[in-house]
C-alpha positions as a Python dict, from the first residue, in 0.01 Angstrom:
ca = {
    (1, 'M'): (0, 0, 0),
    (2, 'C'): (-240, -268, 108),
    (3, 'P'): (-245, -299, 492),
    (4, 'M'): (-489, -595, 494),
    (5, 'D'): (-262, -798, 293),
    (6, 'N'): (70, -680, 429),
    (7, 'V'): (176, -566, 85),
    (8, 'I'): (354, -266, -60),
    (9, 'V'): (359, -268, -446),
    (10, 'C'): (615, -33, -631),
    (11, 'L'): (559, 28, -994),
    (12, 'C'): (854, 206, -1155),
    (13, 'S'): (855, 268, -1523),
    (14, 'L'): (1236, 369, -1530),
    (15, 'H'): (1292, 18, -1350),
    (16, 'R'): (1517, 193, -1083),
    (17, 'K'): (1585, 86, -724),
    (18, 'I'): (1383, 266, -458),
    (19, 'P'): (1621, 510, -250),
    (20, 'E'): (1669, 371, 93),
    (21, 'A'): (1519, 686, 258),
    (22, 'A'): (1192, 638, 63),
    (23, 'R'): (1177, 265, 125),
    (24, 'N'): (1220, 336, 497),
    (25, 'F'): (954, 594, 488),
    (26, 'F'): (693, 378, 346),
    (27, 'T'): (802, 80, 559),
    (28, 'D'): (765, 297, 886),
    (29, 'A'): (442, 452, 773),
    (30, 'F'): (307, 91, 711),
    (31, 'K'): (416, -20, 1049),
    (32, 'V'): (253, 272, 1236),
    (33, 'H'): (-64, 220, 1038),
    (34, 'Q'): (-64, -154, 1133),
    (35, 'L'): (-5, -80, 1501),
    (36, 'A'): (-277, 170, 1505),
    (37, 'T'): (-530, -27, 1321),
    (38, 'F'): (-469, -389, 1400),
    (39, 'G'): (-256, -364, 1724),
    (40, 'N'): (57, -529, 1572),
    (41, 'R'): (356, -436, 1362),
    (42, 'K'): (357, -674, 1076),
    (43, 'K'): (640, -633, 842),
    (44, 'A'): (531, -539, 480),
    (45, 'T'): (618, -750, 179),
    (46, 'W'): (742, -535, -101),
    (47, 'I'): (644, -632, -455),
    (48, 'F'): (824, -510, -779),
    (49, 'P'): (631, -612, -1069),
    (50, 'K'): (804, -548, -1416),
    (51, 'T'): (596, -272, -1582),
    (52, 'R'): (645, -118, -1923),
    (53, 'R'): (988, 51, -1939),
    (54, 'Q'): (973, 426, -2037),
    (55, 'P'): (1236, 524, -2298),
    (56, 'N'): (1325, 857, -2131),
    (57, 'G'): (1260, 1059, -1828),
    (58, 'N'): (993, 1272, -1974),
    (59, 'D'): (711, 1026, -2021),
    (60, 'C'): (641, 927, -1668),
    (61, 'G'): (280, 1057, -1655),
    (62, 'Y'): (185, 846, -1942),
    (63, 'Y'): (328, 538, -1786),
    (64, 'V'): (177, 610, -1466),
    (65, 'M'): (-180, 647, -1622),
    (66, 'K'): (-120, 341, -1841),
    (67, 'N'): (-31, 125, -1525),
    (68, 'M'): (-349, 265, -1356),
    (69, 'L'): (-563, 155, -1657),
    (70, 'D'): (-416, -181, -1664),
    (71, 'I'): (-472, -232, -1288),
    (72, 'V'): (-839, -102, -1315),
    (73, 'T'): (-928, -302, -1624),
    (74, 'A'): (-778, -631, -1492),
    (75, 'S'): (-959, -574, -1156),
    (76, 'I'): (-603, -653, -973),
    (77, 'T'): (-659, -699, -595),
    (78, 'K'): (-425, -978, -506),
    (79, 'N'): (-199, -1119, -777),
    (80, 'W'): (-7, -828, -920),
    (81, 'M'): (175, -1030, -1158),
    (82, 'E'): (-146, -1112, -1353),
    (83, 'V'): (-119, -783, -1541),
    (84, 'F'): (256, -679, -1522),
    (85, 'F'): (434, -945, -1731),
    (86, 'F'): (640, -707, -1958),
    (87, 'S'): (1023, -727, -1950),
}
């Protein structure tokens, strides 16, 4: 979540849709933060970059760490598609 840019980035190595309840939770939390911090209720933009796809349901820890390494080494702060170009 990046409140300054009104962005929520979702990285899913299984390439699944986010459950509606989880999406609503993050959206509501974002709105509350915006209201408390900036005095407005801007709507968040969701970004779903294509990350590496894990072959099974057991390797998620590796893929989380690999995505974190890619973000840190590329110094990603604005353009999330700079590093996540995998299909």
